[in-house]
C-alpha positions in Angstrom: 26.5 -40.0 24.8 22.9 -40.9 24.2 21.0 -39.6 21.2 18.1 -37.2 21.9 14.8 -38.6 20.9 11.9 -36.7 19.5 13.7 -34.8 16.8 11.8 -32.7 14.2 10.8 -34.8 11.2 12.4 -33.5 8.0 9.1 -33.0 6.2 7.8 -30.4 8.7 10.5 -27.9 8.0 9.7 -27.2 4.3 8.5 -23.8 3.4 6.6 -22.8 0.4 7.6 -19.5 -1.1 5.8 -17.3 -2.0 3.0 -17.9 0.4 -0.5 -18.3 -1.1 -1.6 -14.8 0.0 1.1 -12.9 -2.0 -1.0 -12.4 -5.2 -3.9 -11.0 -3.2 -1.6 -8.6 -1.4 -0.1 -7.5 -4.7 -3.5 -6.8 -6.1 -4.6 -4.9 -3.0 -1.4 -2.8 -3.1 -2.0 -2.0 -6.8 -5.6 -1.0 -6.1 -4.6 1.3 -3.2 -1.8 2.8 -5.3 -4.2 3.7 -8.1 -6.9 5.1 -5.7 -4.4 7.1 -3.7 -2.9 8.7 -6.8 -6.4 9.6 -7.9 -7.2 11.1 -4.4 -4.0 13.1 -4.6 -4.7 14.4 -8.1 -8.3 15.3 -7.3 -7.3 17.0 -4.1 -4.6 19.1 -5.8 -6.8 20.1 -8.8 -10.0 20.9 -6.9 -8.1 22.4 -3.9 -5.8 24.7 -5.9 -8.7 25.5 -8.3 -10.9 26.4 -5.4 -8.1 28.6 -3.9 -7.8 30.3 -7.3 -11.5 31.1 -7.5 -11.7 32.0 -3.8 -13.6 29.1 -2.3 -11.6 29.1 0.9 -13.1 26.5 3.2 -14.2 24.2 0.3 -10.7 24.3 -1.2 -9.0 23.7 2.1 -10.9 20.5 2.7 -9.7 19.2 -0.7 -6.2 20.3 -0.1 -6.2 18.3 3.2 -6.7 15.1 1.1 -3.3 15.6 -0.6 -1.0 14.5 2.4 -3.2 11.4 2.9 -2.9 10.6 -0.8 0.9 10.8 -0.6 1.0 8.7 2.5 -1.1 5.9 1.0 0.7 6.2 -2.4 4.2 5.6 -0.8 2.9 2.9 1.5 1.3 0.9 -1.2 4.2 1.5 -3.6 6.5 0.1 -0.9 4.4 -2.9 -0.3 4.0 -3.6 -4.0 7.8 -3.3 -4.7 8.7 -5.5 -1.7 6.4 -8.2 -2.9 8.1 -8.2 -6.3 5.9 -5.8 -8.3 5.2 -6.4 -11.9 
């Protein structure tokens, strides 16, 4: 049997963990988490307050922000936890 030439050099298979962009992704996930919680809270307070004081269309627009706030909250929380959140 003849040995196969052109094997992969051992230095080319080393991986650095975590990759250099992890801290930036963690900071972005934290920022989106804070902003989405704020959007959810403002949407609930202004939307429900508007419904209470009979501002129908105005209140409905703010209540429509709440599902998007929840969506971005859970997405950013998932990313932050998967990256080893602090």
